[in-house]
C-alpha positions, 0 to 999 in steps of 0.5 A, a space after each residue: 443484521 445491518 452490514 457495516 459501511 465505511 461511515 461506521 468504520 471510520 467516521 470522517 468527523 473523528 479524523 484530525 489533521 496532522 497539526 491537531 494530532 500533534 497538539 492533541 498530545 496522543 489522546 485516543 478517540 473512539 471510532 465507532 463499532 468496527 474499530 476499538 480505538 484510533 491512535 491520535 498520533 503520527 507513526 514513529 516512522 513518519 517523515 517530516 517531509 511536506 506531503 503532496 497535496 490531496 489533488 496531486 495524490 489523487 490525480 496522478 496514479 498508476 492503477 492499470 485496472 482503470 487504464 494506463 494513463 495517469 489520469 485514468 484512475 481518477 476519471 473512471 474509478 468513481 464507478 467502482 463499488 467498494 461496499 460491501 467488500 470482503 477479503 479472503 485470507 487463506 493458505 498457511 493460517 490458523 483461521 482462514 476464511 472470508 472476512 468482511 472489511 469491518 472484520 479485517 480492520 476490527 481492533 487494529 490501531 490506526 495511525 497516520 503514516 506519512 511515507 515517502 513513495 517512489 515509483 519505479 518510473 523515477 517519480 516520487 511523492 510524500 503521502 499521509 496514509 491512514 493505516 495499520 500494520 499488516 503484522 497485526 492482521 497476520 497475527 490475528 489470523 495465525 501464521 503457521 510455522 511453514 509460511 515463508 511468503 505472503 501473496 496478495 490479489 486485487 479485485 477483478 471486476 471488468 464491468 467497473 474497471 475498464 482497464 481490465 478489458 486489456 489483456 496485456 496483464 493476466 488479471 488479477 493483479 498479483 503481488 507478494 512479500 517475504 514473510 519478514 517483510 510483511 511483518 515489518 512495522 513499516 508495512 501497512 494496510 492503508 484504509 485512507 489518506 489525508 484524514 479521508 477514507 481511501 479514494 477509489 483511484 488510490 486503491 479503495 477500500 484497502 491497499 498495501 503500502 511498503 514504503 522502501 519498495 517501488 510503488 508497484 509492490 503496494 497492491 491496491 483494492 485487495 481481495 485475497 491474502 494468502 500465506 504460502 511456503 513458496 515465492 508467489 508469482 507477481 504481475 510485473 515480474 511475470 510480464 517483464 522479468 528482466 525489468 521487474 524483480 520480486 523484491 523491487 527494493 528502491 536502489 539508486 545503484 541499480 538502474 532500470 534497463 531503460 532509465 536511471 534510478 539514481 534520481 527522481 522527479 518529485 511530483 508537484 515540485 515545479 518545472 524548475 525544481 530539478 531532480 533529487 537524489 534517490 535514497 537507498 531503500 527510499 530513505 528507510 535503510 536504517 529500518 530495513 537493511 537488516 532484512 537483506 543481510 548477505 543478499 546481493 541487491 544488484 542481483 535480487 532485484 
């Protein structure tokens, strides 16, 4: 049997831009053999802020697997092989296994999710992701009652990812969420942006997006998802625990040890646009503050 490719999973001609989506009145489209339907309407959580341009989003990245420069991902990611691709799902799940990418996205309703994105380095963007709720996948594989956290691992392939020749990170890149964070409808697995399949420099073919947390939590090029009863190790917390916590919620009241988090520079806004105030939980406070009732967010960084 022929292995499905991304042209089977998300045919480019079936994607609509945002204005077309709104004008379409929510009509559903068929999307090829690997996905049953695409919801042709923006997510209810989408911001009305104007997205950054495709060029800005794909040219200014942190993706240390390709190097530490902001332009390194675009420069080197073209060599990355993303087809075939599979994701191991294991740990405290009812149906563990190695899932072909087509199986991961099978049956998941894709939506346009226009989210604010805030880097811990105090710059920001607005990005129109295409993705689906992580909860949908977790429900499909069956979360066991003892699971409390979700751990993620990214691809290790140094022959295609030159940044992995550096050993300052103990590859693979690792991230994790508490289970209730992972199951929140804002948390998505993204497979594209701006109506295109996910660019390689942005985490192709599938990445995590958690918009109320600093960007380093949104792990790229995922190859493993594990359910566990213990808080998993995460890359930046292991590297510099005094600077990067497990939760990493956007919080303008808690500065990074080396710079303020009270404001941010919007990428593409121009040299004289000034900085804008950072919002608690990156503007998603109404949706997610309840997850942290009783926690001291100045301590649980």
